[in-house]
N, C-alpha and C positions, 0 to 999 in steps of 0.2 A: 459301320455302326460308329457313330460320332457323339461324344459326349460334350456338352457344353456348359461353360462356367470356368472357374478357377480351379485347376487340377494339379495336384501334387505329382510332380515327375517321377519321384521315386516309388511311392506306393499306389499311384494311380488313383487315388481317392479325391474326392471333391473337397477344397478348402471351404469351410463353411460360410455362407453368404449371410450378412447381418442386416443390410438394408440397401435399398436402391431409391435414387431420385431421378425424376425424368423432367426435363425442361424441354417443351415443345414451343418453337417460335415458328409463326407463320406470317409471311408477307406476301399477299397475292396468291400467285400459283406456286409459291416456293416454300419449304419448310426446312427448319433446322432442329435437330434433336441432340440433346446432350444426355448422356446417361452416365450417372455416378453410382459405382457398385462398392460396397464396403465388405471387405473379407477380413478373417482373422486367422492367423497360423496358431491353433490351439496345441500345436506339437511341442515337443521338448527340444527339438533340433531345428537349425535353419534349413529351410527348404528352397528348392527351385521350382516354379510353377508355371503353367501354361494356362493362358486365358484364350478359350476357344468359343467363337460365335459365328453364326450365319448372318449374312447380310445380303439384301437384294442387290442384284447388279445395277439397278437404277440409282441407288445411294452411292455417295462419295464420302469417305472417311477423310475429314480434313483437320483432325486434331486427335491426339492421344498423349495423356498424361498418367503418371503413377506416382502416389504417395506410399512410401514403404517406411514405416516407422517415421522418422523426423525428416527422411530424404525425399525430396520431389525431383521426379524424374520427367523430364519433357522431351516428347519424340521429335526427332528430325528425320528427314528423307536422306538415305544414301542407296547407292546401287546395291542390289541384292547380295551380291557375292561379297562385296566389301563390308556389309552389315553382319553378314554371318560370321566373318573373320573376326571382326571387332567384338562381337558378342562373346565369342569363345575366349578371347585374351582377357576381357574384362571380368569374365567368371573366374578363370585362373588367378587373378589378381585378388579376389574376393570382394570386388566392387558391386554395387547394386546397379544392375543394367536391365533394360527391357527391350525387346525387339518384337516388332509386328510385321506379318506379311500375309499374302493372300496364298493359301494352301492349294486349294483345288476349287474349281466351280465358284461357289459363293460363300465359302468357308475361309474365315480368317483366323489366324492363331498369333498369340502373343505370348512370348516366354518371358519370363520375369525372375531374375536371379537374386539368391541370398535374401529371402523373407525371414526376419529373425523369429526365434521362439516367442509366442505371445504376442506377437506384432501385427498390427492393423495394416492391411493393403488396400488402398483406395485406388481404384480404376476409373479414369474420366475419358469417356468416347465421344466424339461429336462427329456427326455425319449430316450431310444436306441432300436434298431431293426434290425434284419437280413433282409436284402434287396433281392428282387427277382431278377431274371435274365431272359433275353429272348436270344435264341440261345446260341452260345458258348462264345460270347465276349460282351454281353452288360449287364450293371447293370441299373435297373429301379429305378427312383426316382420320387415318386409320393406325391405332396402335394394338399390339397384340395383347393377348390375355396375361401373359407374365414376361418380365424380362429378367429371368433369373432361373436356376435350376428348378426341375420339377421334383426333386427327391433330395432328402438329406439323411444320413445315418441316425440311428436313434440315440447313439451315444453323444451327438452333438448337443442334445437337450441335457444340461447339467443342473439347471437351476431348478429347484423342486417347485417354486412359485410358478416358474413358466410351465411345468407339468400340471399344474392345478388349473391353468388356462383351458386345458384340454375340456375338463368337465363342463365348463360353461359354454362350450360349442356344441355339446351333444344334440341340441335341438336342430342343429343344421344338418343337412345331408349332402356332403361332398364326397369325392371320391379319393381324399386323402389330403395331407397338410405339408407343407414344409415351413421353415422357421425364419422369416425374415419379413420386413415392412417394405411398404413402397409408397412413395408420394410423388405425385404429378403436379407440373406447373406448366399453365398454358398461357401464351402470350401472342394475340392475334391483332395485327394491325394492317388494314387494307387501304387502298388509295381511295375507294369509295365507301359509302355508308354501308355498314353491317345490318342488315334487316332482320336476321333470326340466326338462331343456333339450335340446330337439331341435335340433341345429345343421345338419342335412342333409348336404351334401357337404364342409362346412368343418371340418377337425379342430381346433376352438377348445379352448383349454387354459382351463378355468374351474373355479370353485370355488363350491358351494351351501352358504351359511350360513343355514338357516331361510328366512327370507322375503327374503334379499338375495343378489345375485350381481354381482359386478364382475370384469371382464377386459379385456385388449387383445388386438388382432388386427392383424397386418400381413401382408396377402396375399403369397403368393409369385406368381411369374410364371405358374405352372401354374394357381392358384386365382383370379387376378384376373379372370378372364372369367365367373366363377360368380357369380350374385346371391346375396346373404345373405339366407337364410330362415331365420328362428328361430321356434321354437314353445316358448313358455314354460308349462309345465303347472303350474297353481296350485290348490292344494286348496281347494274351496269357492268358486271364481271366480263361480259363477252365484249366489252369495247376494247379495241387495240390500246395497249399501254405500255410504256417503258419504265423499268424500275432502275435507277442508277445508283450505285454504290461505290464508295471510295475505299480503298485498301489501306493499310498502314503505311504503305511506300508511295502513296499519292496517286496511285493509277485509279482510274474511273472506268468501272465496267457497267454497262447498260444490258438489261434483259428485255429484249423486245417481244411481247407477247401478243399475238393475234388470235382470233377466235373466228376463223373463216366460215362462212355460211352463204348458201345460194339457194334461190329457190329451186324446187325440185325439177330436175331435168331429165329427159329421157335419155337413156344410155344403152346402146346395144353391147351386151356382154356375152363372151364365152368363157365358161367356167369349167374347168377339168378338175374333178376331185381326185386327189392321188393318195390312196389309202395304204397304210402299212398293213399287210396280212401276214407278217412273219410269226415264227412261233410264240414269239414272246407277247403277241397281242391277245393270246387267247385269255377266255374268262371275261372279266369285268371291262377289260379295256377294249375288246372289241365290241361289247355291248355299247361303250361310250362312242366307238366310231360309228356304229349302226345308228345310235340315237342322233349323233351330230348330223349324220348325212341325211336322215330322214327330215330333221328340221330344215336343212338347207334346201332340199328338194321341194318341200311345200311352200318355201318362201321365195323361190324364184318366179320370174314372170315370163310372159309370152315373148318378150323381146329377147330372151336369152337362148343361147345354144349351151349344150352341156354335155359331158361324158364323164365316166367314172373308170379308172384304172387302179387296180390293186397290186401290190408289189411285194415280192420276198426276195427268194434267190432269181426268180424271174418276175414276169409282170403280165396282166391280162387286161384288156379294154373291154368294157361292156359293149361298145359300140365300135366294132373293129375298123369301120370305115371312116371314123372321125366323128366329132360332135355332131349332135343332132338338135333339131328344134324342140323347144320345151312345149310339148302338147300333151294331150290326156293319154294318148298311146305310148308314148315314150316314158312319160312319168309312171305309168302302170308297170312297164317293164323294169324301170330303175327301181322301183319300190320292192318288187319281187327279187330283184338282184341283191338289193340291200339286206332283205330279210334272210337270206341265204348265205350272206357272207360270213367267212370265218378265217381263222389264223391258220392257214394250211398252205403257206407258199415259202417255207423254208427260212431263209437268213434274211438280212435287211440290206438290199442293194436298191438305194434310192436313185443313184446316178443314171441307171439303165432306163427307167421310165421317163425321166426328165430329158435324157438325150433323145429319146423317141419323140417326146412332145415338141421339144425346141426345133428338130429336124423337119417337121410337118409345118406347113403354112397355117397361120391363124384365119379364121373366117374373114373375109373381105368386109369392111365396114364395122368389125365388132373388136372390142377390147378384150385380149386374153388374160385370164386370171387362172392362176394355179392355187388350189386348196389343199395344202399337204397336212396329213395327219399321221403321226408316229409316235412310238413310245420309247424308242431307243437311240442308239448312238451308232455311228459308223467309223470305220477305220480311216475313210477318205473324206473327213468333214471338210476339209480346205478345197478339195477337188469340187465337190458338190456345190460349195459356196461360190467358187470361182466360175463354174459353168452358170449357175444362176445369174452372178453378175454380168456376164458376157451377153446375156440374152435379156436384160431388163429393159431394152429398148422396145421390146415388143411383147414382153409378157410379164406380168406382175404377180408376185408370189406371197400368199399368206399361209402362215404355219400354226400347227396346234401340236403340242407336246403333251402327251397323255401319261399320267402316272410319275411317280418319284425317279423313275430311271431314265426319263427323257432328257436328252443332252441339251442343256442351255445353250451351248456354244452352237450346236447345230440349228436347234429351233429358231433362236434369235438371229444368227448369223445368216441363215438363208433367207428370212424375211427382210433383213436389213439390205442384203445383197440384191433382193428381187423387188425392193420397192414397195414392199407391203408391210404388215403387221404380224406379231407374233403373239403367242398366248399359250401359257403353261396351265395345265388342268390336273388336279390332285386326283389320285384314285379314288377318293368317296366324294368328290365335289360335284355339284349341280352344274352342268355344262351349258345350259340352255342360253343363259344371259350372254356368256362369253362367245358362244357360237354365233349368235344372231347380231351381236355387235360386230363381229368380224365379217360377217356377211353383208352387213350394211355398208361397212368400208368397201367391201368387194364390189358392190353395186353402184358405187359413187362413180361419177364421172372422173376420168383421168386428168389431172391438171399437167399440162407439159410446159416446157420452155420457162420453168420456174426461175425467178430471179427478183433481186431486190435493187432498188434505186435510192442513193442518198442525196437530200436536197438540203442546201444551207449549212452543211456539216463538212468539216475536213474529213478526208478519207480515214475511216477507222485503222488504227494499227493492227488490230486483229479481228477476224470475223469467224465466228464458230456457229454451226458447223462451216467448214470451208466449202463444201459442196452441199446445196440444200437438198435435204431428204424430201420424200414424197409428202403431199399435203392431202389431208383428209378433212372434210367438212364436219363441223361441230364437235371439234376437238382443238385444243390449244396447240399453237405452233410457235415455238420460241427461236429467236436468233440472238446470239450474244456478241456485243462489240465492246471492243477496248477502245475508248474514246480518246481524241486528240485535241484538247482544248475544252472551254467551257461554253462554247456558241451552241445556241438552240437550233434545231433543225428537223427535217422529217425523214422518216424512213418508209418507203413504198415496196410492198410485195407484190409482185405481177406475175401472171400467167396466162395459158391459153387453155380453154376447154373446147368441146366440139362445137359449143355454141357461140364461141367468140373469146375475146379477152376478158380477164378479171383483174381487179387490184384492190388493195386495202393500205391503209395510210395510218401512221402513228406519229406522235410529237416526242422528240428526246429534248429534255431539259436538264444538262449535265449539272446546272446549279442546284437543281432539287435532288440532292443525294444525302445519304446518311453513311456512317462508317460501318465496315463489315468485311467478312470475306465469304459470304454465301454465294453471291453471284459470281465472284472470280473463281471459286472452287468449282461450281458448275461449269463455267467456261472453260476452265482448264481441262475438266473431265471430257467435255465435247471435243477438244482439240486432240487429247490423247486418243479417244475413240476414232477420229478421223484417220489419224496415223494407224491404229491397229487394224482398222476395216478398209484401208486402203483408199480412202477418199480424201486424202489431204493434197497440200500443194505439191508434194513430191510424187505424185501417182497420176496417171494419164487417165483417159476416159474409159480404158480397157481394165482399169484398176492394177495396172503394172507399174513398176517403178520407172520414171522417166529414165532416158538413156544415161545420163551423166550422174544419176543418183545410186548410191549403194544402201543396203540394208542397214549397215551401221550408222549411216547419216540420221535414218529415221529412229533407230534405237536410242542414240544419243538425244534426239529431240524428245523422246518421250520421257527419258531420265531428267532432261533439262526442265521440262514442264512440271514434273512431279516434284522436283526439288524447288523450283522457283514458287509454287502455289501450294506445297506442303500437303500433296494428296497421293494416295497410294497408286501404284500402277503394277502390272505384271513384271516390269523390270527394277522395282524398288522395293524397299522395306522401311519401316520405321526403326530407327535406333535411337535409344535414350542416353542422354548426358545426364551426369549428377550435378544438381545443384544444391547448395547448402542452405537455402531459403527455408523458413518455418512454413508448415502447411497452411494453406489458405483456409481460414476458419470456415468460411462459408461452404466451401466443397467439402470440408470434414464435418459438417453436420450430420449426427446421426440420426436415422429414422427409428421410431420406436419399434421394437420386434413385435410381431404378430403371427399367427398362424395362417399360412396362405393355401387356400384350397386348390387341389390338383383335380383337373377334369379330364386329362388326356396325355397319355404317354406316347401317342403316335406320332410319326413324323409327319410334318405338314409344311407346306410352302406357303409363303404370303403373297399376295398379288403385287405386282410390279409397281402399282400405284400407291402401296401403303407407306406411309412416311415411317411407320414402326416395323419395318420389316425385320429388323433385329430382334431375335427372340430365341432364347434357349429353350422356349416351349416348342419350337418348332421341329424338335428331333427327338427321337426315343432315347431316354436315359437308361435303357436296360442293360447297356454295356457295363455300367458300374453299380447301378442301383439294386441289381439283382443279387449282390452279394451281401446286402444288409437286411436285417430285420427292421422294418421301417415303422413310423407311426401312421396308422390310418384311422380316420374318423369317418364313419358313415359311407357306405359304398353305394349311396343313392338308392333306387329303386331296383338295382340288379343284384341278385345273389349269384349270377353265373354270366361268363363271357365266352362266346364262341369262336373259334377259328382265328383268323388274323387278328381280331381284337383280342382275344385272350393271349395270343402270341406276343403281342406288343405290350401287354401289361404284365408279363410273366414275373417282372421283379416284385410284384405285390400280390401275386396270386399263387395258389396252388394248382397245378395243371394236371388233368385227368385224361387219360386216352382210352376210350370206350371200345375201341377195337383193337384187338391184338392178334397177331399173326392171321389177320383176315377174318377173326371170329370176333362177334360182339360179345363183350364180357359185361357191360354196365348198360341195361336197356333204358334207365332213366335218362342218363346222359346222351344216349343215342337218340331217344326221342327229341331232346332239345337241339341236337344237331340237324335232324330231319325239320324240325319246324324253322329253324333258322335258314335252312337250305331253300325250302319253298318260299318263306315270306320276305326274307332279308336278301338273299342273294339272286334266286330267279323271280322274285316279286310276282309270284302267281298264286292262285287259288288251286291247291291240289285236287279238290272236288272236281274241277273242270278239265282235268287232264289224265290220261292213262299213264302209268308209271312203268318203267322197266327198270330193275335192280340186277346188276350182275353181281354174283355171289361166289365165295370161295367153294371149291368142289368138295372140301371136308366139313362144310356146314352141317349141323346136326338138325335131326328132324323138329326138334323144339324150338331152334333159332328160325328156322323158315316159317313155323307157325306163328311165333310171336312177332316176327316182322310182318306177316300177312295180317294178323289182329291189328296192328298199329296203323298200318296203311288204310285198312277199310274202317276201322271204328274210330280212330283219332283224326285221320286226315280224309276220310270219306272219298277215296279215290274210286273213279268208275270202273277201272281195270287195272289189274297187276300182272307183271311178267316177272318171274324169278329166273334168271338165265345164268347158267354156270359160266365164270368168266374164261374158261377155256374155249368154250363155244363162241363168245363173243370175240375173243382174240383170232380164232380161226376165220370168223366171217369178215373181221377187219382186213385180212390178208386175201380174202377172195377164195379162200380154200374151204374144202369139207373134211379134210383129214391132216394129220400133222402132229408133231411133239411140241407141246408150248412149254417153254421155259420162261416162268412168271417171276421176275426179279421184284420182291417186295422190300419194305423197309427193314422187315424183322424176319422174315423167311423168304427161301427160294423154293419154288415147286417146280417139278418136271413131270408133266402129265401127258398120256397119250389120247387122242380123239379120233376116232375112225368113223367116218360119215356120219359126223354130227352127234355121235355117241360117245360120252366121256368113259374111258376105261379106267375107272377108280382103282381098280385092283393093280394097276401098273404106276400109280403115282407115287413119286419119290419126294421127299422134302429135306433140304437142309435147313438147319435150326439156327440160321442167321441170315442178314440180308444187308441193305445198304448202310443202315445205322452203324452195324458193327464194323464194316470197313473204314466208315469215317473215324471211329474210336480208334481203330487200329492205326490210321494215318497219324492221329494226335499222339499216339504212343510212340510212333516212329519220329516225329518231329521233336518230341521231348528229348529223344535220345541224342538228337543234333543239337539241342540246347534251346529250342523253341517251346516255352510254356504256354499252351493254348487249352485251358482245362475249364474255364467258366462256361456258362451256357452259351454267352453272347460269341465267345471265342471258338466254340465248337460250330457254331454257323461258319466262321471263317474257315476252319478246317474243311466242312462240307463244301465250300466255294472252291478252295484248292483241288479238293477231289474232283468236282465237276469240271473245273476248267483245265487242269494240267495232268491228273493221273491218267495212266493208261495200262493196258495189259501187255505183259512181255510174251513174245512168242515163244522164246526159249528162256526161261528164267535163269537157268544156271549160267548160260552164255551171257545173258544181260548183266548179271551181277559181275562176272569177270570184267566185262567192258566197263562197268562204271567205276571199277577200281584203278583202271588204267587212265582214263581221260574224263575230264569234266564236260565233255559235250553235251551229256544229258541233263545238265543242271539247268534249272529254270528259276527266274527270280519272280517273286509275288510282292505286290505292295499292299501292306496292311492298311486298314482306315486311317491310321494315324500318320501316313506317309512313310513309315519304316519299310524298307526292303528286306525280305529274307530270301535266301538261297535254298533250293529243294534239289536234291539228287535223286539216288535210287529209291528214295521213299516213295517216289512217283509210281514205280511199278511193284515194289515190295507190298504196298498197301492194298493192291488188288489180288495179289497171289493166293491168298486164302479161299478165293473162289475155286481154285483147283488144289490147293492143298490146305484144307481146313485146320489140320493140326497146328499150323502157324499160330492160330489164335486160340488153341487149346479145345478145338471142336473135334469131336470123333465122327466117323462116317465117311461117306464117299464124297469126292469132289464133283464138281459140275460135269465134266467130260465123263467121269465114271457112272455117274447116274444116267447119262444119256445113253452111253454104251451098254449099261445093264438093262435098259428099258428096250433097246433094239435087240439084244440077245435073247431076251426072255419073252418077246412077244410072239404072236403066231406068225407062221413063215409067209402066210397068204397076204398079210397086211403089213409085212416089214418094208416092202420097197416103197409104198405110198406115204408111210410115216417117215421113211428116211429122207425123202425128197423135200420134206417141209418141216425142218426144224426152226420153229417160229421163236423169236426173243421178243420179250415184252416187259417194260418197266425202266425205271430211271437208270440203273445199273448197266443196262443193255446198250447205253449210249457211250460206254467207255471204248476209245479207240483201240483197235485191233481185237475185240472180244470175239467177233465173229471168226476171225482167221484162227485165233487160239483154239476155239472150240473145235473147229473143224479138223485141225492138225491133231489134236489130242485124241478126239473120239475115232477118227480114222486109224491112228496108232493102235488104239486098244482093241478095235474089232478086225484087224487086218488078219489074224490068224484064223478066227472062226468065221468071218465073213469076208473073204477076200475080194469078192466080186459086188459087194454091196457099195453103191455110191451115196453119199450124203450131201445135202444142201442145206445150209444155214441161211437163214432169211430174216430181215427186220425192216418193217416198213418206216420211212423217216419219222413218222408221228408216233412211234412206238411208245412214247412215254404216255400216250393217251389211247393206245389202240384197243385196250379192253373197253373204254368208254365209246370208242368210235364204232366198235363192233355193235353194241347196243343201239347206238344211233341207227345204224344201218338197217338192223333187224326191225325196229319199232317203225320206221318209215315206209317198211314194205307193206302194202294194203293187205295182203294174203296172211301177214304174220299175226292179225288180230284174232285168228282163230286159236292160237297158241295161249290166249291170255285167260286169266281167272276174272270173271266180271263180278261186281257187287251182288247180283242177284244170286248167283252160285255161292257166294260166301255166306249170304244171308240164309240160304237153305241148308247148307252143310257145315260151315263154321270153318276155322282156321285149317283143318286137315285137307281141306280141297286143295291146298297150294302143292301136295305131293303128286297131283296131276300134271303140274306145270312142266316137268322136265320131260315127261312123256310126250306131251303135245308139241312143245318146242321140237324135239328130235324129229317126230312125224311130219311136223309142218315144214321143216327146212327140207328133209329127204324128198317131199312131195314137190316143194318148190324148186329144187335143184336137180329133180328127176333122177335120182339114184335109188329110189325104192321101186324097182322094176320087176317084174315077173322074170323067173329064171329061164322060161322056155321062150322067151319073146327073141325074135330073130332080128338079125341086124337090118335086114332089108325092110321088115316091117316097121322097125322104128324109123328108118329114113323115110319111108313112105308116109308114116303118121306125122314126122316133122314136117314134111313138104305139105300136107294137108292143112295142118295147123298154121303153117306160113301163109297159105292162100286164104284161109279164113281171116287171119290176121290182117291181110292185105285189103281184103272186102270191107273188114270192119273200120280199118283206118279211112278208106276212101269215104265211107258214111260219116264218120267224125269229121273228116275235111269239110265236107259239104255243110254240116251243121255249123262248123266254125265260120265258114264264109258267110251263112246266112246271118249270123247273129254279130258279125265283125263290127258293124257301124255301132250296134247297140252297147258292145263291149267296150268300145273306146270311150264311151261316155260314162261307164259305170266303174265304181271302185272295186277292187277284188274283195270278196267276202273272206272273213276270217275262217281259217281252218282249224279244226280240233288238233292241237299240237300234243304229242307225246312229250314225257319228261324221262330223261335218262340219268340214272344215279349209279355211279361207281364209288362204293364206300370201302376205301383202302384204310389200312392201319395208320397211314402217315397223312394222307390227304382225301378230301371229299372232291370228286369231279361230278358237276352237275351241269345239265343243258338240255336242249331241245332236241328231239328226234329230227333227223335230217341233217343236222348241222355237221361240219368236219370237224369241229373241236368244242370242248365244254365251254359253258358261259361262265362258269364259276369254278375256279379252284381255290381251296383253302384248307388249312390244318385240321384234321379231325381231332381236335381237342375242346375240352370244356375246362375253363378256369374258374375257380372259386376264391374268394377273398380269403387271405391267411388270417386266422383268428389268434393273433398275438399282439402284443403291445397295446396300445389303446384303440379299441374299436368300438364305436358307438353309432347309434342311429341306423343299423342295419335294415330295420323293418321286416316285415314277414312276405312282402309280395315278390313273387318270381316273375321276373319280365319275361320268362320263356316257357312258362307253364301253359300247355295248349289250352286248358280250360279258362285260363283267366287273360291270355294276352292275344289269343289268336285273332281277335275282332280288333283290339287296339293296333296290333302291328299292320294289319292289312289296311287300316285307316290311314295309318301314317305313311305306308309305302305305296298305296294307290296312287296312280297317275291322275292328274286334274282332268275333269271332263273336257276342257277346252283342246286336249290332245286328241281326242277322239273327233271332236268337230273339225279340227285343223285336218285330221286324216280323211275327212269325208270331203273336203274342198277340191273341186275340179281345177284343172290346169289354168283355165282362163280367169279363174277367181270367184266363180259363183258356187252355191249350194243347191241340191235339189231337195224339194218338200217332200218329206216322208216321216213316217212315225217314229224312226230312229233318231233323225235330227231334233224333231220336237221333243223328245224325251231328254235328249242331252242339254237342251237349254230349259228344261223344266217348265214347258208349255203344252196345253193340249192341242192336238194337230187340227181338230176342228176349228178351235178358237183362232188359230193362225189363219186357216183358210177364210173364216167368215171376216176376219179384219182386213183382208186384201182389199186394197182401193182398185176400184175397176180399170183405171188406166194403164196398169202393169200386170204381168203374168206372174205365175206362183214362184217361178224361179229367181226373179229379181226381189219379189217380196221377202222370200225366205232369206235371201242374201242381206238384205237391209235388217231384217229381225235378228239375224246371227251377229251382224255388226253391233246392233244396239245391245245384244247380250253380252258381248265382249266388254263393251264400255260400261254398262251397269253392273254386272256381276264379277268381273276379274280385272278392273281397272288398275289394282296394284301389280299386276302381273304384266303390264302393258308390253314391256321389252319383249316377252316371249311370244306374243301375238301380232305385234304392230306390222310387221312386214306382211303378215297374211291378209290383215285387215286393209292394209295399204292396196294390195293387189285387188282386194274384193271392190274397194272404192273405185279403183281406176276402171273396172269392168262396168260397174253401174254407170259412171260418168261417159262411158263409150256409147251408150245406149243413147237413141234419139229422144228429145222432148222429154227430159227426165229432171225435175227439181229435187236435187239430192237431199239438201238439209230438210224440206218440207216432208219428204217421205221418211226420212230418218226419224223424224220428230214423232210421226204417227207409229212407227215400230217401237219406239221408246216407252210409249204408252202402255204397251203390252207388260212392261216390267214395273 
């Protein structure tokens, strides 16, 4: 959890922000941003503060200055260790000093010492970046929503007149306000004429004068929540060009920008999709992976070979004998595989599948590409990157990082090492455009033997990058040169493709230059990247140091470049020196204060192409904001927030938990959660899916009837199954009897199940769960001196429990050992970088499971509950129960818990049951075993008999649900053949089984013949959609939801509802509930419904054509007969409908072109491959239908 802005080190509170000024300068493909922030220390004592901010890795900080009172502090670069020591010394002397360094990932921190009481602190930060482009002529400038904190305490607002401003804003509906002003200044100067400026939703007042454009912008309250997205259309932007800039010391740097493009070339490609299927990919992230893979599969062409490999602790290939040709049969099999793909392969072992791929030969005549999709990080990142580097001569690697936890180092490092491109995707981001852009790069011809030649120029003193990176068409390609002299000359970029040699040329004129450090900073950054990525002059072609070079030489080179060009690196820090100059009046200009609307407290990442990737709005402020009563003006059209959204906004919401100890206590909120589950998480229409809900065995009759009423009357489900969670857990283990130990967040239940019957009278309950253990750990840490008591800090305690805590086999002995040695002590790094050491708290915090009295709870411990159940159950079922003691829930993941339960239970029963043998079991996916059991049950065809259908509900009402448990038990007993007559003899059973086997063999042979008869037809047809069941596990802490037959839930989110806190100034709430089924069901379904062209794409055949039928006609909003009647005589229906579909894409969904362009490209290729076809003429006829 990271807070961004200027933070008081002692109190951890935000130093109030008063104003921001942003200056954005653009030169062709390059941008420089200056951000000036005005803070004020309103306290009565001097403080030391830290300034924390995120910055995308593509940006380069090249200037940092601070004004504290009358003192102007200018940042200079020093080695990190040296800067740290100097900072401490200056603080001790009482001097003003500032230090800036990269903390981790893309997070930067500046420490500022001795800000005096009531003193203004001004922070000036400058960074540079290469800008992204769209098409041939558009440069993209993106600035984020806000460049300041998202929340301030109420006591910051002291002026009564300022408070009155709130009343005038009541007509606006925003999610909250903070108190500062913002001003933007833009300065664009291009080499060629600026033809247009697209400002999106912002009504900017600007004037274009040939190749220049300058304007200012101060967002109003209504506009502030909109990101600034500008597109500058420049005439001839794609023409090769060189921009020359002279630094203060007289060095001339040239940025040589190419925009390579070739006519479309055929390329034979082998693509291997490597998909992370580890446990962390469950839920939305696996859904993202499925969607990405589905998009890619439909966009491949018949010139491709492909394969899919899923990895976790192990890996599995779809086509075990290697990549296969892209045809209808293999596409159909791949689609079926992707549909059933789940996060069920354990840990994240990327190196294993990559090794297997690299050891195999690529298809002869085909260019091999790897498409890697992952959400996590691995401990052997450098080993993975090194392996990819060594194989880049025969395999190109493209990477996708899904979610906020994806390692930037891994995702970007692997792509860079593999000669491909990387892409990071946020948890809630639409992935289509990014996936298709990557796939487009992947399908491009590989340019080999890439090199440059210089003509009529002295040899440059520096070239960056030292080794030219891979080249991709229709995207800019930049080479930086440090020039020697003023002579004009040429730079040629040359390479080879499968069709021959290619080259591009540009002119460099050193005399046409201007002053600045934009180009030199980017060149220096590129040189440092070469050193860090092992592609420098000191490294060989295997990315290893040359024989006579030491690592210290590389480190010193990084430090020298950082110092010489005043840019940060991983080896250096900014350290400020004090100057007695007066403050620069221009920089000290204060911006008028206004109320800034807040729209989102959720963590988000900006794209790598964004010039405004610096933003405190990019991360959650809940770590500090939660402790204040804030000012909220207008919560928009929502009166409640569900799940993750409620969790992220908890600082401004009151949270409600409608499920307590597994029982629903607030049905209004429960209904909101169910609505959110169907329409927002699963994105389905519940009236089209049977639903199975796993329930607590202690559930009351009224609760069963109320849930049944909601499901049939509110959501109109066709069939409902209520299954005791103990039954579903038993089924997830493949058992029919056992003792289920269910670890919940608020309770622990021990229940016996015998042959699918829950023995409720044996059920025992412990009145605490995982949450209480987390709280106890926090109390123990407080004794050690670590105070982690806020909501955000309790999350940290929970993380410590999950990652480090364990169960002691012998508690007393472990306590004695912990006093004698520090071997058990473990370090944990807090989000701010502080390291804390934890000792016996790691096992003391879990001991209440076996000794509840440690936390003031009465009753039996876990082992005592299990022993009591075994001692009190009937003798004839005891052995079967003892052999299957099944653990389920998050707490069951604690190391050594299985062994401790076994040891203690065996000890407790040894006198009464000396011969009884017990076995403690837990499946690897036990965190989801309850849900998995429901998924298994609803995927069984015969289980449909156990459900309550809508007709039965209409006839009987909610009480019909009490038939459900009986039906479930009878159905499962019948299914597993345990409901047998007592007088049935063993021989008769064997004979019956043999008879059944023979009948099955005959039936199988008939089916096989049928399959063979229809084989050709099936290869040309798409799979029909199946009726999918939905599985819900509604726990006290989390809702787990997904589709029957999957190995893991699609959605996992907190079972909480958040409502705005009604204190402070709160206006514009409105009366509309965005989650009321009566009012928002239709709206939500419209918003979440996938576009029609998704279904059209899904119907396309591998070769690229469509078949004419009623379904495709309906999707393009045409009458089937009208399409048939309009068909020209010279072509068949297959070709005609393909032309009509292409016309539909271009006429109806042109603005979404990037999402279907590869599909249409494949269709055009198929049409043009037919004989005697005038494509343009026929397409014109098809367009007339629209």
